[in-house]
N, C-alpha and C positions, 0 to 999 in steps of 0.2 A: 504494500499500500504506500502510495508516495504522498507528497504533499498536497499535490492537486485535488485528490480524493479527499483527502481531510480538510481541505477548504470548501469544498461544495458541500460536505455534509455540516461544518459549521455556518456556512451562508443559508444554507436550508433550514436549520432550527432557528438562527437568529430572525430571518426574513418571515418565518411562520410566526415565531412569536410576537415581532415587531407588528406583524399585520394584525393580529389577533388583539392585540391591545389598541391599536388605532381603530379598529372596527368597533370595539367594545366602547371607547371614548368618543366618538362621534363622527370620525373620519372615516365614514364606512366604505366607501369606493377605494379610497388610498389603502386601506386594511384589506380589502379583498383581494386587491391587484398584490400586496406584499404577501398576502399567504400562497396565492398563486405561484408568484415568482419560487417563494421557499419550498414549495411542492415540486417544482419544474426543477430546482437544485437538486432536491431530494431523490428524484428519478435519475438525474444523471449520475449522482453518486452511486445509487446502487446499480446501474448499467454499468460503471467502470468496475467495480467491485464484481460484477458476474464475469467482466472479462477477463479480470486479472485472474479469477478463479479457474475458470476453463484454461487460460491460458499457462498456469501451473500444472494442473491436471495432464494437458498435454506435454508438457515439457518433461514430466516425471515419468512419462513412459518412453522416453527417448534413453 
């Protein structure tokens, strides 16, 4: 796991939490946009982790 994957995970969590706070504090559209971006970052992080896992499995068989 490299720094990019960790950065995506942190950006996803922070974005979602900031969006949830803003949505509950009154800035509904901005909060929803930040939550959506946080979820996108989380999906990208999970995709990178899945690719790294399959690469490790493929490399172990050689």
